N, C-alpha and C positions, 0 to 999 in steps of 0.2 A: 355844551355845544362847541364844535371846533370849526374854524374857518380854514379851508385849504386855500391859502393865499400865498403870498410871497414869503411869509415867515418860515424860518427853518423849524422843522418839527422836533420834538423830543420823543424817543431818545435820539439823540443825535450821536504817541500823539505827537507827531511832531508839531509843537505848538507854534502859532503865529507869534511873532515878536510883539511885545507890548507897545512898540513904537507905532503900531497901527491902531492905537486907541482912537476913539472918535467922540468928541464933545461930551466928556463926562461919563461915557459908558465904556470903560476899559475892557478890552478882550481879556478874559481870564481862562486860558485853555485848561489849566490843571483843575480849577474849580468846576468848569463846565464839564470836563471829562468825568469827574466824580459824581456830579449831579445826574448826568445822562446815564452813567453806568448804573446808578441806584434805580432810576426810573425803569430801565430795561430789565434789570434783575427782578424787580418787584412784579412787573408785568408777566415775565416768563414764569416765575414761581406761582403766581396767582392762577394763570391759565393751566399750569401743570396740576395744581391741586384740584381744580374743578374737573379736569379730564380724568385724573386718576380716581377720584371719588366715584364718578359715574361708571367707569370701567369696573371698579370693584363691586359695585352694586349688580352689574350684569354678570360678572364672573362668579359671584357668590350665590346667584339665583334669587336675589332679593326682589328684583323687579317683577317676576311672575307671582310673587306672594303679595305685592302691593296692588297689583292690578285688580284682583278680585275684591280686595278691601275697598278700592275706589268705586267699583261698580255697586257694591253693597251699600256704601255710604250715600251715594248720589245715584238715583235711579235712571235718569235719562243718560243715554250713551255719551252725549256731548258734555254733560255735567261731569261725568267721570273722567272724560278727556281733560278737563280743566283741573280737576282735583289731583289727578295722578302726577302730572309734571310739577304741580305746585308742591306736592309732598316730596317729590324727588329733589326739587331745586332748593328747598329750605336750607338743608345742611351745607351744600357748597356755597350758597349765598352768604351764610353766616361765617363760613370758614374764610372766605375771600374778602369779607368786609374790612377787616383790619388792614389788609394790603391796600385796598382802595383808599382808605382814610390816610394811611401813611404816605402814599404816593401823591394824592391830590391835595392834601391839606398840610400834614406835618412837614413833608419834604419841601413843598413850595414855600412855607414860612421859614424853614431853616435856611434856605438860600435866598431869602428876602425877595421872592418873586410874587407873593400873593398879597392881595389887599382884603381877602375875605376874613370875616369873623367866623367863629365856629357855627353860629346860627345861620349865617348866610350860606356857608358851605352845605349845611344840612338841607336848607331850603332849595338850593339849586339842584342837589342830588334828588330830592323828593320830586321836584318838577320834572326832571328828566325821567324818573321812574313812572310818574303818572302819565307821561306822554308815550313812553316806549312800551308800557305794559299793554294798553289796548292794541297797539300795532302788533305786538308779539302774540297776543291772544288771537287776533285776526289771522295772522300767518299760520298759527298752529291749527286753527279750525279749517283753514283752506287746505293745508297739506293733508290733514286726516280725511277730509271729505273726498279729496282727489284719490287718495290711496284706497278708500273704501269703494269709490265709484268706478275708478279706471284701472285698479289693480296695478299690474306691472308697467302700465303706461302713465302712472300718476305724475311722473316728472314733466310730462309735456304740458298739461294744463297749468301746473304750478309755475313752470317757466314763463308761460304767456301771462299769467296773472302778476307775477313779480315784475315782469317787464313793464306792464301797465302801471303798477304801483310806483316804480322808480321814476317814470316820466311824470306822473301826477305829483309826487313829492317834490321833484325838481321844480315844478311849476308853482306849487303852493307853499313850500317851506319858507321862502323869503317873506311872504306876507302873512302867514298864519302861525308858523312854528317859531322862527327866529325871534319875533317880537315878544314871545313869552319869556325869553331869557335876557334880552337886551332892549333898551330904548333906542329907537332909530329916529333921528331928526335930520332934516335937510341940511346940507353943508352950508355953513354961514359965510365962509371966506369967499368973497366974490373973485378975488384975484386967483385963488386956487381953483375955483370953479371954472373960471375962464381957461386956465391952463388945461384942465381935464377935458372940457368941452371941445377945445381946439383939437386935442388929440383924437377925440371921437369923430369929429367932423372930417378930419384928414383921413381917418381910417374907414369912413363911411358907416359908422356904428351909431345906432340910435339906442339910448338907454332911457328907462323910465324915471330915473332919479339918481342923485348922488347924495349919500347919507353918511353921517357919522354915527357911531354907536358907543355906548358907555362901557367899553372893555375894561376901563380902569376900576370899575366897581369890584372886579374879581382878581385882576392881575396887573402886574407892572409890565408885562410883555406887550409887544405891538403886533398888529396884523392888519391886513386889508384883503379885499377880494372882489371878484365879479360873481354875483350869485343869480340864480334863477334862469329860466328860459322863457321865451315868448314875451308876453307883456309884463311878466314879473321880473324881467332882467333889470338889475340895479347894481350900482357901485357902492361898496360899504368900506368905510375907513374907521379903524379904531381910534378913539380919542387919544390914546397914548401915542399913536403915530402922528396925529395932528399936532400934539403938544411938543414932541421931542425932535421932529424931523423938519428940515427946511422945505419950502415949497418945491424947490427943484428936486429934492430927494423924493418927495411924495409924488411928484409928476413922473419920476423914473419908476417908482414902485407901481404906479398905475399903468404906465406904458407896458410893464411886464404883464399885468393882468389883461390889458388890452390885447397883448400877443396871444394869450390863451383864446380869447374870443375870435380874433381874426383868423386864427388857424383852426377854429371849430373844435377845440379840445374838449369842451363840455359835451357836444354832440357825439364826438368820436368816443369819448369815455363811456357815455351811456350805451352806445352800440356795442362796444367791446364788452362792457359789463353784462349786457343781455346775452351776448354770444357765450361768454364765460359761464353764465348761469345755466344756460341750456346744456352745454357740454358737462358741466360739473354735476348737475342734477341727474343727467343720464348715467354718468359713471357711478355716482353715489347710489342710485337705484339698483344698479347691477351688483355693486359690492354689498349693499344692504341685504339684498335677496340671498346672495351667496353665503353671507356670514351668519344667517339666522341659526343654522344647525350648530354652529360652534358654541352658541350660548344656550342651546336647548330650546330655542324658540321655533314656532311653527308657521306663523303667518306675518306678512308685512303689515297687516292691519290690526294686529293685536296690540293692546296698550303697552304690554310689557316690552315690546320690541322698539318702542319709540325712542328710548334713551340710546339704543344702538344706532338708530338713524342720526340722532344728534351728534354722536361721536364721529360718524363718517363725514357729516357736514363740517365738523370742526377740523378734521384732518384735511378735507378738501380746501378749507380756508387757509390752513397752514401752508399748503403747497402753492396755492394761487396768489396769496398775498405778495410774496416776493416778485412774482411775474407782473402783478398789477403795479407794484412800486417801480419796477424797471420801466414800464411804459410811462408812469407819472414823471419819473426823472427825465425821460426823453422830452416830454411835453415842457417841463421846466426849462430845460436847456434851450429849446426852441423859443420860448417866451423870453428868456434872458437875452438871446440874440436880438429878438425883435425890439426889446427895450433899448438896448445899446444903439441900434441903428436908428430908431425913432428919435432918440434924444440927440443923435449925432456925436455922442461922446460916451465913453464908458464910465467916466469919473463919478457923476451923481449916483448912478446905479450901484457901483462898487462901494461907494461910501455908505449908501443905504443898506447894502447887504451886511457890511461890517457892523453898522450900528444895530441892525436887527439881531445879528448873532450875539452881540454884547448884551443887549437888553433881554433877549430870550434865553441867555446862557446856553447857546448851542455849541456843541463840540465842533471846532473848525475842521478837524481831521480825524473822523472816527475810523475804527477798524474796518477794512473793506468788506468783511463778511457781515458785520453789523449793518453797514450801509446798504448792502445788497438785500438783506432780509427785511429791514424795518424802515428804511428811509424813503419817503415819497418825494423828497427833494434831494438833489445832490448836496454833498457837503460844501461848506463855505469855501474851502480852499479850491475845490474843483470848479465851483461856480465863478469865483473871481478869475481864476485862470482862463476859463472858457470865455467870459465876457471881455477880458482884456485882449483875447486873441481874435475878436470879431473884426472883420474888415468893414470899416464904416463907409 
Protein backbone atom coordinates (compact mmCIF):
# COMPACT_ATOMS: atom_id res chain seq x y z
CA UNK A 1 0.00 0.00 0.00
CA UNK A 2 1.28 3.47 -0.85
CA UNK A 3 0.16 6.73 0.62
CA UNK A 4 0.19 9.69 -1.75
CA UNK A 5 1.20 12.30 0.73
CA UNK A 6 4.01 14.74 1.02
CA UNK A 7 6.73 12.15 0.64
CA UNK A 8 8.68 12.27 -2.58
CA UNK A 9 8.03 9.16 -4.65
CA UNK A 10 10.53 6.70 -6.05
CA UNK A 11 11.69 6.67 -8.76
CA UNK A 12 12.65 9.97 -8.28
CA UNK A 13 22.35 15.44 -11.18
CA UNK A 14 23.32 18.50 -10.13
CA UNK A 15 23.48 17.38 -6.50
CA UNK A 16 22.47 19.51 -3.56
CA UNK A 17 25.46 20.32 -1.37
CA UNK A 18 25.84 18.17 1.68
CA UNK A 19 25.78 21.34 3.77
CA UNK A 20 22.00 20.99 3.56
CA UNK A 21 22.01 17.86 5.68
CA UNK A 22 19.31 17.73 8.34
CA UNK A 23 19.53 16.21 11.81
CA UNK A 24 21.27 12.96 11.14
CA UNK A 25 19.75 12.35 7.71
CA UNK A 26 22.35 13.58 5.19
CA UNK A 27 21.30 14.19 1.64
CA UNK A 28 23.22 11.72 -0.53
CA UNK A 29 22.42 12.75 -4.11
CA UNK A 30 24.74 10.27 -5.84
CA UNK A 31 23.45 7.35 -3.76
CA UNK A 32 19.86 8.52 -4.26
CA UNK A 33 20.42 8.80 -7.99
CA UNK A 34 21.70 5.20 -8.18
CA UNK A 35 18.81 3.90 -6.06
CA UNK A 36 16.11 5.63 -8.09
CA UNK A 37 17.73 4.74 -11.39
CA UNK A 38 17.69 1.06 -10.39
CA UNK A 39 14.03 1.26 -9.28
CA UNK A 40 13.02 2.90 -12.54
CA UNK A 41 14.97 0.48 -14.72
CA UNK A 42 13.46 -2.54 -12.98
CA UNK A 43 9.92 -1.15 -13.33
CA UNK A 44 10.37 -0.40 -17.04
CA UNK A 45 11.96 -3.77 -17.83
CA UNK A 46 9.30 -5.67 -15.87
CA UNK A 47 6.47 -3.89 -17.70
CA UNK A 48 8.17 -4.43 -21.05
CA UNK A 49 8.57 -8.16 -20.37
CA UNK A 50 4.86 -8.56 -19.58
CA UNK A 51 3.75 -6.51 -22.57
CA UNK A 52 6.06 -8.31 -24.98
CA UNK A 53 5.01 -11.74 -23.74
CA UNK A 54 1.30 -11.07 -24.33
CA UNK A 55 2.02 -9.44 -27.69
CA UNK A 56 3.94 -12.55 -28.79
CA UNK A 57 1.07 -14.79 -27.73
CA UNK A 58 -1.26 -12.77 -29.94
CA UNK A 59 1.14 -12.55 -32.87
CA UNK A 60 1.88 -16.27 -32.80
CA UNK A 61 -1.79 -17.23 -32.81
CA UNK A 62 -1.52 -18.93 -29.42
CA UNK A 63 -4.51 -17.22 -27.83
CA UNK A 64 -7.05 -18.64 -30.36
CA UNK A 65 -5.71 -22.09 -29.45
CA UNK A 66 -5.99 -21.54 -25.68
CA UNK A 67 -9.55 -20.23 -25.80
CA UNK A 68 -11.14 -23.54 -26.98
CA UNK A 69 -9.08 -25.40 -24.37
CA UNK A 70 -10.47 -23.12 -21.62
CA UNK A 71 -14.05 -23.66 -22.82
CA UNK A 72 -13.54 -27.42 -23.00
CA UNK A 73 -11.98 -27.54 -19.52
CA UNK A 74 -14.63 -25.44 -17.77
CA UNK A 75 -18.13 -25.66 -19.20
CA UNK A 76 -19.80 -22.42 -18.04
CA UNK A 77 -18.79 -19.44 -20.17
CA UNK A 78 -17.76 -17.36 -17.17
CA UNK A 79 -15.72 -20.21 -15.76
CA UNK A 80 -13.76 -20.32 -19.01
CA UNK A 81 -13.47 -16.54 -18.79
CA UNK A 82 -11.60 -16.92 -15.51
CA UNK A 83 -9.48 -19.88 -16.57
CA UNK A 84 -8.30 -18.31 -19.83
CA UNK A 85 -6.64 -15.14 -18.42
CA UNK A 86 -5.28 -17.21 -15.52
CA UNK A 87 -3.52 -19.47 -18.01
CA UNK A 88 -2.29 -16.48 -20.00
CA UNK A 89 -1.10 -14.65 -16.90
CA UNK A 90 0.91 -17.41 -15.20
CA UNK A 91 4.00 -17.05 -17.38
CA UNK A 92 4.37 -13.23 -17.26
CA UNK A 93 3.71 -13.33 -13.52
CA UNK A 94 6.51 -15.83 -13.00
CA UNK A 95 8.78 -13.93 -15.37
CA UNK A 96 8.33 -10.63 -13.54
CA UNK A 97 8.35 -12.01 -9.99
CA UNK A 98 12.17 -11.77 -9.69
CA UNK A 99 11.99 -8.11 -10.75
CA UNK A 100 9.40 -7.38 -8.07
CA UNK A 101 11.42 -9.19 -5.42
CA UNK A 102 14.62 -7.39 -6.33
CA UNK A 103 12.96 -3.97 -6.40
CA UNK A 104 10.82 -4.21 -3.27
CA UNK A 105 13.05 -6.40 -1.09
CA UNK A 106 16.67 -6.76 -2.22
CA UNK A 107 17.17 -3.18 -3.32
CA UNK A 108 15.40 -1.73 -0.28
CA UNK A 109 17.70 -3.74 2.02
CA UNK A 110 20.79 -2.90 -0.01
CA UNK A 111 20.11 0.80 0.56
CA UNK A 112 19.13 0.20 4.21
CA UNK A 113 15.58 1.48 3.70
CA UNK A 114 13.64 -1.66 4.64
CA UNK A 115 12.74 -3.12 8.02
CA UNK A 116 11.05 -6.17 6.52
CA UNK A 117 12.14 -9.74 7.03
CA UNK A 118 11.73 -12.07 4.08
CA UNK A 119 8.70 -13.61 5.75
CA UNK A 120 7.01 -10.25 6.31
CA UNK A 121 7.74 -9.19 2.74
CA UNK A 122 6.07 -12.38 1.45
CA UNK A 123 3.10 -11.93 3.79
CA UNK A 124 2.53 -8.31 2.74
CA UNK A 125 2.67 -9.32 -0.93
CA UNK A 126 0.25 -12.18 -0.29
CA UNK A 127 -2.20 -9.85 1.45
CA UNK A 128 -2.03 -7.45 -1.46
CA UNK A 129 -2.71 -10.29 -3.88
CA UNK A 130 -5.64 -11.63 -1.84
CA UNK A 131 -7.24 -8.19 -1.85
CA UNK A 132 -6.50 -7.23 -5.44
CA UNK A 133 -7.44 -10.58 -6.98
CA UNK A 134 -11.18 -10.42 -6.15
CA UNK A 135 -11.27 -6.83 -7.38
CA UNK A 136 -9.51 -7.87 -10.58
CA UNK A 137 -11.91 -10.76 -11.13
CA UNK A 138 -14.90 -8.48 -10.56
CA UNK A 139 -13.52 -5.99 -13.11
CA UNK A 140 -12.94 -8.77 -15.64
CA UNK A 141 -16.45 -10.16 -15.26
CA UNK A 142 -17.92 -6.67 -15.53
CA UNK A 143 -16.02 -5.83 -18.71
CA UNK A 144 -16.85 -9.14 -20.39
CA UNK A 145 -20.53 -8.92 -19.44
CA UNK A 146 -20.74 -5.43 -20.90
CA UNK A 147 -18.94 -6.48 -24.09
CA UNK A 148 -21.36 -9.36 -24.59
CA UNK A 149 -24.44 -7.32 -23.68
CA UNK A 150 -23.72 -3.93 -25.24
CA UNK A 151 -21.26 -4.84 -28.01
CA UNK A 152 -19.54 -1.70 -29.41
CA UNK A 153 -21.10 0.41 -26.63
CA UNK A 154 -19.49 -1.67 -23.86
CA UNK A 155 -17.20 1.16 -22.81
CA UNK A 156 -20.10 3.32 -21.61
CA UNK A 157 -21.51 1.09 -18.83
CA UNK A 158 -17.98 0.04 -17.88
CA UNK A 159 -17.05 3.72 -17.43
CA UNK A 160 -20.10 4.31 -15.24
CA UNK A 161 -19.35 1.24 -13.11
CA UNK A 162 -15.68 2.15 -12.66
CA UNK A 163 -16.65 5.68 -11.63
CA UNK A 164 -18.92 4.26 -8.94
CA UNK A 165 -16.23 1.84 -7.78
CA UNK A 166 -13.63 4.63 -7.48
CA UNK A 167 -15.97 6.68 -5.27
CA UNK A 168 -16.87 3.69 -3.10
CA UNK A 169 -13.22 2.70 -2.65
CA UNK A 170 -12.26 6.27 -1.73
CA UNK A 171 -14.94 6.10 0.95
CA UNK A 172 -14.22 2.61 2.27
CA UNK A 173 -10.46 2.12 1.82
CA UNK A 174 -9.40 4.09 4.94
CA UNK A 175 -11.64 2.05 7.22
CA UNK A 176 -11.67 -1.38 5.53
CA UNK A 177 -8.55 -1.86 3.39
CA UNK A 178 -5.74 0.23 4.89
CA UNK A 179 -6.11 -1.37 8.36
CA UNK A 180 -5.36 -4.75 6.77
CA UNK A 181 -1.83 -3.51 6.15
CA UNK A 182 -1.16 -1.14 9.04
CA UNK A 183 -2.33 -0.58 12.58
CA UNK A 184 -3.91 2.82 13.07
CA UNK A 185 -4.11 4.36 16.53
CA UNK A 186 -5.29 7.81 17.62
CA UNK A 187 -2.49 10.36 17.85
CA UNK A 188 -1.17 10.45 21.41
CA UNK A 189 0.71 13.76 21.48
CA UNK A 190 -1.72 16.35 22.80
CA UNK A 191 0.48 19.29 21.81
CA UNK A 192 0.79 18.05 18.22
CA UNK A 193 -2.92 17.27 18.12
CA UNK A 194 -3.67 20.82 19.21
CA UNK A 195 -1.45 22.23 16.45
CA UNK A 196 -3.21 20.14 13.80
CA UNK A 197 -6.70 20.81 15.14
CA UNK A 198 -5.96 24.55 15.16
CA UNK A 199 -5.02 24.40 11.49
CA UNK A 200 -8.24 22.51 10.73
CA UNK A 201 -10.40 24.99 12.63
CA UNK A 202 -8.79 27.95 10.90
CA UNK A 203 -9.38 26.28 7.53
CA UNK A 204 -12.96 25.29 8.39
CA UNK A 205 -12.18 21.60 7.96
CA UNK A 206 -13.77 18.82 10.02
CA UNK A 207 -11.97 15.47 10.15
CA UNK A 208 -13.03 12.22 11.77
CA UNK A 209 -9.70 11.56 13.45
CA UNK A 210 -5.95 12.01 13.58
CA UNK A 211 -4.09 8.70 13.50
CA UNK A 212 -0.56 7.39 13.50
CA UNK A 213 0.28 4.13 11.75
CA UNK A 214 3.13 1.66 12.07
CA UNK A 215 4.96 2.46 8.85
CA UNK A 216 8.24 1.49 10.52
CA UNK A 217 7.33 -2.21 10.48
CA UNK A 218 8.13 -2.17 6.76
CA UNK A 219 10.38 0.79 6.03
CA UNK A 220 12.59 3.54 7.38
CA UNK A 221 10.90 6.02 5.04
CA UNK A 222 8.44 8.64 6.28
CA UNK A 223 5.03 9.66 5.00
CA UNK A 224 1.75 11.32 5.89
CA UNK A 225 -1.56 11.96 4.23
CA UNK A 226 -5.19 13.01 4.16
CA UNK A 227 -7.28 9.97 3.22
CA UNK A 228 -10.90 9.23 2.53
CA UNK A 229 -13.94 11.24 1.61
CA UNK A 230 -17.11 12.02 3.52
CA UNK A 231 -17.26 10.53 7.01
CA UNK A 232 -14.17 8.42 6.32
CA UNK A 233 -11.96 11.51 6.04
CA UNK A 234 -8.97 11.19 8.34
CA UNK A 235 -5.40 12.37 8.89
CA UNK A 236 -2.69 9.70 8.97
CA UNK A 237 0.91 10.18 10.11
CA UNK A 238 3.60 7.52 9.80
CA UNK A 239 5.33 6.65 13.06
CA UNK A 240 8.68 7.31 11.38
CA UNK A 241 7.52 10.87 10.74
CA UNK A 242 6.43 11.32 14.35
CA UNK A 243 9.73 9.95 15.64
CA UNK A 244 12.18 11.88 13.46
CA UNK A 245 10.45 15.23 12.79
CA UNK A 246 9.88 18.16 15.12
CA UNK A 247 6.30 19.20 15.87
CA UNK A 248 6.75 22.33 13.79
CA UNK A 249 7.92 20.27 10.81
CA UNK A 250 4.99 17.86 11.21
CA UNK A 251 2.63 20.83 11.41
CA UNK A 252 4.08 22.12 8.13
CA UNK A 253 3.70 18.70 6.54
CA UNK A 254 0.10 18.58 7.65
CA UNK A 255 -0.50 22.12 6.39
CA UNK A 256 0.53 20.81 2.96
CA UNK A 257 -2.00 17.99 3.23
CA UNK A 258 -4.62 20.48 4.38
CA UNK A 259 -3.89 22.47 1.24
CA UNK A 260 -4.96 19.48 -0.84
CA UNK A 261 -8.24 19.34 1.04
CA UNK A 262 -9.08 23.04 1.02
CA UNK A 263 -8.41 23.21 -2.72
CA UNK A 264 -10.58 20.08 -3.23
CA UNK A 265 -7.80 18.17 -4.94
CA UNK A 266 -9.26 14.79 -3.98
CA UNK A 267 -12.64 15.57 -5.52
CA UNK A 268 -11.05 17.19 -8.56
CA UNK A 269 -8.79 14.17 -8.96
CA UNK A 270 -11.76 11.79 -8.83
CA UNK A 271 -13.68 13.85 -11.41
CA UNK A 272 -10.72 14.07 -13.77
CA UNK A 273 -10.03 10.36 -13.32
CA UNK A 274 -13.63 9.56 -14.27
CA UNK A 275 -13.47 11.81 -17.32
CA UNK A 276 -10.16 10.27 -18.34
CA UNK A 277 -11.61 6.79 -17.93
CA UNK A 278 -14.58 7.59 -20.17
CA UNK A 279 -12.40 9.07 -22.92
CA UNK A 280 -9.80 6.34 -22.58
CA UNK A 281 -12.27 3.48 -22.76
CA UNK A 282 -13.95 5.06 -25.78
CA UNK A 283 -10.63 5.30 -27.64
CA UNK A 284 -9.61 1.84 -26.47
CA UNK A 285 -12.88 0.35 -27.70
CA UNK A 286 -12.35 1.88 -31.15
CA UNK A 287 -8.73 0.71 -31.39
CA UNK A 288 -9.67 -2.72 -30.07
CA UNK A 289 -12.32 -3.16 -32.75
CA UNK A 290 -10.00 -1.88 -35.49
CA UNK A 291 -7.07 -4.14 -34.56
CA UNK A 292 -8.95 -7.46 -34.36
CA UNK A 293 -8.24 -8.32 -37.99
CA UNK A 294 -4.53 -7.64 -37.56
CA UNK A 295 -4.27 -10.70 -35.28
CA UNK A 296 -6.81 -12.85 -37.13
CA UNK A 297 -9.54 -12.31 -34.54
CA UNK A 298 -13.22 -11.96 -35.39
CA UNK A 299 -15.18 -10.55 -32.48
CA UNK A 300 -14.60 -8.26 -29.51
CA UNK A 301 -16.47 -10.80 -27.36
CA UNK A 302 -14.32 -13.85 -28.11
CA UNK A 303 -12.02 -14.99 -25.32
CA UNK A 304 -8.97 -15.06 -27.57
CA UNK A 305 -9.31 -11.30 -28.15
CA UNK A 306 -9.21 -10.26 -24.49
CA UNK A 307 -5.38 -10.12 -24.29
CA UNK A 308 -5.51 -7.63 -27.16
CA UNK A 309 -7.87 -5.45 -25.15
CA UNK A 310 -5.47 -5.69 -22.21
CA UNK A 311 -2.61 -4.45 -24.40
CA UNK A 312 -4.60 -1.45 -25.57
CA UNK A 313 -5.52 -0.62 -22.00
CA UNK A 314 -1.84 -0.85 -21.02
CA UNK A 315 -0.86 1.48 -23.86
CA UNK A 316 -3.56 3.93 -22.83
CA UNK A 317 -2.14 3.92 -19.31
CA UNK A 318 1.32 4.59 -20.69
CA UNK A 319 0.00 7.70 -22.46
CA UNK A 320 -2.21 9.03 -19.69
CA UNK A 321 0.08 8.41 -16.71
CA UNK A 322 2.42 11.34 -17.56
CA UNK A 323 -0.62 13.59 -18.01
CA UNK A 324 -2.01 12.49 -14.65
CA UNK A 325 1.38 13.08 -13.06
CA UNK A 326 1.49 16.56 -14.56
CA UNK A 327 -1.83 17.39 -12.89
CA UNK A 328 -0.63 15.83 -9.62
CA UNK A 329 2.53 17.95 -9.65
CA UNK A 330 0.36 21.04 -10.12
CA UNK A 331 -1.72 20.03 -7.10
CA UNK A 332 1.48 19.51 -5.08
CA UNK A 333 2.76 22.99 -5.94
CA UNK A 334 -0.56 24.52 -4.87
CA UNK A 335 -0.46 22.58 -1.59
CA UNK A 336 3.18 23.61 -1.02
CA UNK A 337 2.20 27.26 -1.42
CA UNK A 338 -0.70 26.80 0.98
CA UNK A 339 1.62 25.23 3.59
CA UNK A 340 4.11 28.09 3.45
CA UNK A 341 1.39 30.75 3.71
CA UNK A 342 -0.44 28.93 6.49
CA UNK A 343 2.73 28.59 8.54
CA UNK A 344 3.71 32.20 7.81
CA UNK A 345 7.23 31.07 6.92
CA UNK A 346 8.82 28.67 4.46
CA UNK A 347 11.51 27.48 6.88
CA UNK A 348 9.78 24.51 8.65
CA UNK A 349 8.31 23.17 5.42
CA UNK A 350 11.61 23.41 3.54
CA UNK A 351 13.43 21.64 6.36
CA UNK A 352 10.74 18.94 6.37
CA UNK A 353 11.12 18.49 2.59
CA UNK A 354 14.88 18.07 2.91
CA UNK A 355 14.55 15.56 5.71
CA UNK A 356 11.91 13.58 3.80
CA UNK A 357 14.15 13.50 0.74
CA UNK A 358 17.06 12.27 2.86
CA UNK A 359 15.05 9.60 4.69
CA UNK A 360 13.33 8.38 1.52
CA UNK A 361 16.51 8.55 -0.58
CA UNK A 362 14.82 10.77 -3.17
CA UNK A 363 16.83 12.11 -6.09
CA UNK A 364 16.76 15.89 -5.51
CA UNK A 365 17.19 16.71 -9.18
CA UNK A 366 16.13 13.93 -11.59
CA UNK A 367 16.33 14.11 -15.38
CA UNK A 368 13.45 16.28 -16.70
CA UNK A 369 12.09 13.47 -18.89
CA UNK A 370 12.05 11.03 -15.98
CA UNK A 371 10.29 13.60 -13.81
CA UNK A 372 7.71 14.29 -16.52
CA UNK A 373 6.97 10.62 -17.15
CA UNK A 374 7.02 9.12 -13.65
CA UNK A 375 6.87 11.73 -10.88
CA UNK A 376 3.59 12.55 -9.16
CA UNK A 377 5.46 15.17 -7.08
CA UNK A 378 7.90 17.84 -8.28
CA UNK A 379 11.54 17.15 -7.56
CA UNK A 380 13.01 18.38 -4.28
CA UNK A 381 14.99 21.17 -5.92
CA UNK A 382 11.92 22.55 -7.68
CA UNK A 383 9.75 22.27 -4.59
CA UNK A 384 12.19 24.13 -2.39
CA UNK A 385 12.69 26.80 -5.03
CA UNK A 386 8.92 27.19 -5.38
CA UNK A 387 8.25 27.36 -1.63
CA UNK A 388 10.99 29.89 -1.01
CA UNK A 389 9.54 32.09 -3.77
CA UNK A 390 6.07 32.22 -2.12
CA UNK A 391 4.94 35.68 -1.07
CA UNK A 392 3.86 35.28 2.53
